[in-house]
N, C-alpha and C positions, 0 to 999 in steps of 0.2 A: 370522821371515823369513830371518834369517841362517843358521839351521840348514837350512832348505829349500834355500837357495842352495848351501850346502856340499854337500848331497846331490846336487844337479844337477851341480855341478862334478866330483864324484867319478864320477858316471855318465858324464859326457863323457869322462873319462880312460879309463874301462873300455871305452868304445866306440871309443877310439883317435882321437877328434876333437881338433882343436886348441882347447884351452881358454884359450889366452893372449890371445884378442882383447879380452876385457873388461878384463884386467889392464893391457894396454898402450894401451888406447883413451884418448881425451882426457878421458873422464869416469870413468876407472877408479879403482882403489885401494879401500881398505876401505869408503869411503862409498857407492860406486856402487849396490850391491844394496839398500840400505836403503830405507825408506819414501820414495816420490817419486823414487827414483833411476832406476827404469825398467829395471834390469838391463843386459845387454849389447845395446845397440842397434846395435852394429857388425855383428851377425850379420843381414845383410839378405837371406839366401837362405832359401827355403822348403825343405821336405823333399826336393823334386825337384831341388834345386840351381839353380832358376831365380831370377835376381836380381829382387828386389822393389824398385822405385825409390820411395823415400819420404824425407821429412825426418825427423830425429830427433824424438821426442816433446817437445812444448813449443817447437818451432822452426817457422819457416815461410819460404817464399819470398815475394817481393814482385814483382808485375807492374809494367810500366812506368807504368801509370796510377796505381797505388798509390805508387810511388816519386816520381812527379811531385808528388803531394800532400805526401808526407813531406818532400821537399826544401824546398818552399815554407814548410811549418810550421817546420822547423828554422831556416830563414833568418829567419823572423819572430821566433822565440825568441832567436836569436843577436843580432838587432838590438836587442831589448829589453834583453838583458844588457849590450850595449855602450852603450846609452842611459844606463845607470847607472854607466858607467865601469869595467866589469869587463874583466879580461884572462884569457886561457885558459892551461891547462897540460895535460899528458898524463902519465898514469901507466900502469904495466904492467897487462895484462889479468889476470895472476895475481900473487899476493903470497905471502910466507911464511905458512904456516898460522897461526903464532903471532901474526901481525899482526892477523888477522881474528877469532880465537877470543876469546870473553868480551866481545864488544861488542854482540851482537844479542839477548841474552836467550834466550827460548825458540825464536827463529827461527834460532839457530845451527845447528840440525839441517838447515837448507836450504842450507848452504854446500856447494859442489861441491869435493870433495877430488880432487887429482890423484895419480896413481901416483908413487911415489918414482923419480925419474929420475937418481939418482946423488948422494945426500947431502942434498938440500934437500927438506923436506916442504912442498909448495905447495898452494894452493887458488885457484880462480877467484874474482875479486872479487865480493862480494855487493852492494856499493853503491859509490858514488864518494866518500862522506864519510870513511870510515876510511882509504882510501888518501891522501886529501887531508891528513888529520891526520898520517899517517906522513910525508908529503912535507914538511909544515911543520916537524915535529920534526927530521927528518933534515937539512934545509937551513937550519935556524935562522931560519925565516920568522916574523916577529911581526906583520906588517901586510900584508894582501893582500885584494883584492876579485877573486875569480876565478869563472869559469864553466867547466864541463866537460861536454861532450856525448859520451857513449860507452856501449858495451854493458856490461851486468852480467849475472850468472848466478845463478839460484836453483833448487833442486830442489823447486819447488812443484808442486802439482797443477794442470796447465795447463788453461786454457779460452780458446781462440782468440777466440770471439765476444765475451768480456768483456775481451779484451786482457791476459789473464793468461798469460804465457809463461815459459819457462825461460831464454831468451836475449832480452834486450830492452834498449832504450835508456833511459837516464836523462839528464835535463837538469838539472844542478845549478848553483846560484848560492850562494856563501858569502862572508861578510865575516869576516875574522880580524883581531883587534886589540882593544885596550882603548879603549872609547868610552863616552860618557854613556849612561845607561839608556834602552833601548827605541828609540833612533834607528836603529841598523842593523836591529833586529827589525821595526820598522814598514816599513822599505824593502823587506824580504823579502816581507811581506804585500802591499805595493803591486805588486811584480813578479808575484806569483801572479795578482793581480787583472788586471793588464795583459795577461798571456799568455792567460788564460781568456776575456777579453773580445775578444781579437784573433782567436781561432779560433771557428768556428761550431759550438759544442757545446751551446748552450742555457743555461738558468739554472743558477747555482751558488751555493754558500755556502762561505765560508772560516771554519771553526771554529777558535777559539783557546782555549787554556787555559795553565796554568802548572804545572810539576812541583812547585813549592813549595806551591801551593794543594792539589794532590793529596796531597802528603806531610802537609800540615796537616790535611786531612780524615781521613787514616788515623790521625794522632796523636790527634785529638779523639774519634775513634770507637773507640779502644782497640786498634788493630792493633799488635802488637809490631814494633819497629823493623826486626828482621831479616826481616820478612815484607813490607815496603813494596813491593819490586820485584815479588815474585811476585803480590801482590794487584793491583798496577798492571797487570800483564800480563792479569789476568782482566778488569779494567775496560775494557781496550783492545778486548775482544770485544763491547762493547755495540752497536757499529755493525752487527754481524752477527747477534747473538743477543739474545733478550729478557732482561729483568732476572732472571727466575726461574732461567733456565739459568746465568747468570753467578753468581748467588748460590749455586746448588747447587755449582758448581765451587769457589767460595771456601770453603764450609763442608765439603763432603764430600771434595774432593780435596786442598785446601790446608790444611785444619784450622783455619779461622778460626771464632771463636765466632759463633753465629747472630745474637745481638743486635748485635754489631759490624757484621756484614754488613748488617743492616737499617738501621743508622744511616748506613752508607756509601750505601745505596740512596736515602735521602732527599736526599742531596747530588748524586749523579751523574746524577740525572734532571732537574737544573735547567739552564736555558739562557736567555740574555737579553743585556742590554747593560749600560750604566753603572748602570741602576737596580738590577740584580741585584748588582752589586759593592757598591753602597751598602747594600743589604739584608744582604749577607754580612758587611760590616764592622761591623754592629750585632748580629750573631748570635754564638753560641758559638765559631764558627770563628775569629773575630778574637782569641780568647784564645791561639791558637797564633801564636807570633812569626813562624814561617816562612810560615804561611798569610797573615798580615797583610801581610808584605813582598810576597808573590806577588800579592795583591789590589791593592796600591798600584801595582805594576809593570803589572798588567793594565789598571788605570784609565788609566795614562799611555799604554799601547799603543793603547787604543781612541780616546783623544783624538788621537793622532798619525795614526791611520787616517782619522779624520774630516778632518783637515787635508790629508791626501793624496788625499782624494776617493774613498776605497774603503770607508768605514765602513758604507755601506748593504748591502754584501755580506759583512760580518764579523759573526759571532755568538760570544759568550762561552759555551762549552759545557763544563760540568763532567764530561761523560761522556768527553771526549777525553783519552786517556791516552798513546797511541803507545808500543808495547811495547819499543822499543829502549833498552838500558841506558844509553847515553851521554848522553841528554838531561838537562839540569840546570835549565833555566829555561822560557821561553816555548816552547810547542809549537803547531803549527797543521796543519790538514789541510783540503784543498778537496774538496768533495763536489758532484757534479752532482745537480741536483734531479730529473732522470730522467723527461722526457717523450719521449725518443727511442725509436723502435721499429725493428726490423729489417724486411727485405722481406716477411716472413710476418706482420708485425703484432705480434710478440712484443716486450715491453719489454726494452731493453738495460740491464742493471744492471751498471755498471762499478765502483761503489764509489768509493774515494778516487782522485783524479786528480793530487793534489799533496800534499806533506807536508814537514814540517821542524821546526826549532826551534833552541834554543840548547844548545850542548854545550861548556861552558867547560873541562871536565876531560880531553877526549879527547886533545888534543895532548900534555898532560903525561904520559899513560900511556906514550908512546913516548920522551919525553925522558929521558936518563940522569940528569939533575939534577932531574927532575920539574917543570920550568918550564912552567907552563900558559900557553896563549894563548887568550883568550876568542874563541869563534867562534859564529856563527849562520848558518843557511843554509836553503835550500829545494830540494826535488827535484821536478821535474815528471814525472809518470807518463805519458810521451808516448804509449806504446802504447795505453793506455786511451782517450786522446783520439782516436787514429787509428781505433780500432774504432767509435767514434761517427761520425766523419767518413766512413768508408768505407760504413757502413750508410746514412747520409743520401745519399751519392753514388749508391748502388745504388737506393735507394727513389725518388729523383728522376730517375733515368736520366741523370745528368749526364755529358756527354762531357768528358773531361779531355785536354788537349793534352800529349803526352808529349815532344815535341821543341820546341826554340826557334828552329828554322830560319826565317829571315826571307824568303829568296829562293830560288826553284828555277829553275835555268837549263835552258831547254828548246830543243831543236833541232827545226825543222819539216821538215828534209830529211835525206837520208842523207849519210854521210861527213863529218860536222861534229864528230866527237868531240873532236878536238884544239882546235878553236875554242872548244868548250864548256869544256874544261879551262883554257884561257887566261883566260876570263872568270871562272870559279870561283876561280882562283888570285888574280886581281886583287881580287875581293871579299873573299877571306880576308885578304889583305894589308891591306885597309882596315878589318878588324875586323867585317865583315858576315857573319852566320851564313848560309851557303848550302850547297846540295847540287845534285847532278845525277844523272842515271841512270847506272848501271854497265853498261848495254848500249850497244854501238857505234851501233846504228841503232834506237833505241826509237820506238814509235809515239807520235805527238803526243798522242793521246787518253789513252794510258796515263800519260804524263808529267803531264798536267793532272789525271788522277784521283788521282795521288800527292799533288798539292797539296791536293786536296779531302779526301782521307782523313786527312792529317796536319795539316790546318789551316794550311798555309803561305800567308801572305797575298799574297805578290807572286811574279810569274814574269817572267823575262827570256827572251823568245822570239827566237831568231835563225835566219836562213835565209841563202841565198847572196847575196841582194840586200843584206842588212844588212852582210855582211862586205865585199862589193865597195865 
């Protein structure tokens, strides 16, 4: 692809066209033309020089009705975060490239590189977790419970219907600090449960696993230590691919012995609850010290989830791996059970709608003295939830109110514009949301129709007799 792009650039130069658009664009630089980068999307003119109006690939506009839903959901999520005592921070939308590299495993290829703007090599943030870890290390933060709702950027293959975009919001909640085992972890699971039950997206399950259990499985199955992370990234694909495809990748692409892959397959297809943990504690897996520690942690987590009232929606699933390199302990992922359909009756498969886990070593990567701060957190994939909610709204033909106006001030006769303005001003001063027509002498029927169309519940009607 790079060679073909180079040829195209050379051809542009020969034709005397300006080839600098891609280099200087917001998604330019060496990474732009690669897989998923989409090339120069700044060139929005066709051969005839006519401007084609469109959004960049993987981005979208939102209409007032869509924004009304989004604002309500964001408010619900923020209220749940605050219910748990969280405070918020803000970090830059772009970071030094070296801050982001080496943290996302095979997904590092999805990072948006920026063109060199004068000495600093920068990239758009891929998630909110790594910038949070950088913030903690830079400001010597050792204890914080924070939430952060902001946009992130990934050079993924987009699918608008599934809520898979290149620019999208994440809603993160993280607890940093040294605490007793599984207490913060269980609260993160509870928060996911509260958020998903508060929005109308149907049934869901929160899958939980532990990186120490996975490493123990690889150890007892004979996987070389240096291959743990690469095999873990293969297991992470089990939610999208059948076991045979995953096994083929392990053996043919990554060089794992076939008998080791078969033994891994026996474990990663297990799912259950406390009874499964008890069964595994009596199996060969318990011979691994790290696996046994992970199983004890998982047993405690499931117990705490029961106490928090969310145990019915939690499943211990050994296929859950989460491919990001920075996870060190408990990992979790929320999946919709999938009975939602779009307006044409096709099922909407959005995959994971929330994920997270424990990352005790990430802050230490940025600290000059390698001082680690234990952290656990969760990220809500809000765009995927919105895709379900928008489909339900379209299917049910639900009318959404896009304004919060409480009162509309109406004049029944001509030449009363100033009187109308006085009343509107008084209502604004009193904190009452109100509007009036921007025409000097509007027809009364048109004013009433505005109330009907926008769902304004009250009208103040004035005429000459009311003023007198």
